[in-house]
C-alpha positions in Angstrom: 18.4 -10.2 -1.9 14.9 -8.9 -2.6 13.8 -5.5 -1.5 10.7 -3.6 -1.5 10.8 0.1 -1.7 7.7 2.5 -1.0 7.2 5.9 -1.8 4.5 8.6 -2.1 3.7 9.4 1.5 3.2 12.7 2.8 1.1 15.3 4.5 -2.4 15.9 2.9 -5.6 17.9 4.2 -8.9 15.7 4.6 -10.3 15.1 1.4 -7.1 15.1 -0.6 -5.6 12.5 -2.5 -2.2 10.5 -2.3 -0.5 7.9 -4.7 1.7 5.3 -2.9 4.2 3.2 -5.3 5.9 -0.1 -4.2 8.7 -1.5 -6.4 10.6 -4.5 -5.9 14.4 -5.0 -6.8 16.4 -8.1 -6.7 16.0 -11.3 -9.0 12.2 -12.6 -8.5 11.4 -15.8 -10.4 7.6 -15.0 -10.5 4.9 -12.7 -10.0 3.2 -12.6 -6.8 0.3 -10.9 -5.1 1.0 -7.8 -3.1 -0.3 -6.2 -0.4 -0.7 -2.9 0.9 -1.0 -2.7 4.8 -1.0 -0.1 7.4 -0.3 0.4 11.0 -1.6 3.6 13.1 -0.1 4.5 16.5 -1.2 2.4 19.2 -2.8 0.0 16.7 -2.2 -3.6 14.9 -1.0 -3.6 11.6 -4.0 -4.3 9.2 -4.5 -5.0 5.6 -5.7 -2.4 3.5 -5.8 -3.9 0.1 -4.2 -6.7 -1.8 -4.1 -7.6 -5.8 -3.7 -11.0 -7.0 -1.2 -12.1 -9.7 -3.6 -11.2 -12.7 -4.8 -8.1 -11.2 -8.1 -9.1 -8.8 -8.1 -6.6 -6.0 -9.7 -6.8 -2.8 -10.3 -4.0 0.0 -11.0 -3.6 3.7 -14.3 -2.0 4.5 -12.8 1.2 5.7 -11.2 2.2 2.2 -13.6 0.3 -0.1 -14.7 2.9 -2.7 -11.8 5.4 -1.8 -8.7 3.5 -2.5 -7.5 2.0 -5.7 -4.9 -0.7 -6.0 -3.1 -1.6 -9.1 -0.3 -3.3 -10.7 2.7 -2.1 -12.7 5.4 -4.1 -14.4 6.3 -7.4 -12.7 6.1 -7.1 -8.8 5.1 -3.4 -8.6 2.1 -2.1 -6.9 0.5 1.2 -6.4 -2.0 2.5 -4.0 -4.4 5.4 -5.4 -5.8 7.0 -1.8 -8.7 9.6 -2.5 -10.9 11.3 -0.1 -8.7 10.8 2.7 -9.6 11.1 6.3 -7.7 11.6 9.5 -8.2 8.1 10.4 -6.2 7.1 7.4 -3.2 8.4 9.3 -0.6 5.5 9.5 2.8 4.1 8.1 1.6 2.4 5.0 3.7 -0.7 4.2 3.8 -2.8 0.9 4.2 -6.7 1.4 5.1 -9.3 -1.5 2.7 -12.0 -0.4 3.6 -15.6 -0.2 7.2 -14.5 0.0 6.4 -12.6 3.0 8.7 -9.6 2.3 7.8 -6.1 3.6 9.0 -2.6 2.6 10.3 0.0 5.0 6.9 1.7 5.0 5.9 5.2 4.2 4.4 7.6 6.4 0.6 9.1 5.6 -0.6 11.9 7.7 -4.1 13.4 6.9 -4.3 16.7 8.9 -5.9 20.3 8.6 
């Protein structure tokens, strides 16, 4: 049974930074692209960033230049979030792409 566990969320002031982590557990036969998504209250879940098998990242326009996605060992992903804004407030989810496996989410709140 493959599971994803996110961590690193919290409350931060505007302009601050957070680093999210996503770790996959269980038996996984290959390395897959991984994505970070977010869902704000009353809004649809949206893609924030995605990283391919060999480390190429793509970003939504709303976070480009502020967020950086990276990979660790095997199916582990990180999201460095800088210059956070109140509009970044959401639950952030990690996803193992192609397998369609989601983590449980971690809350990020940006507020003064």
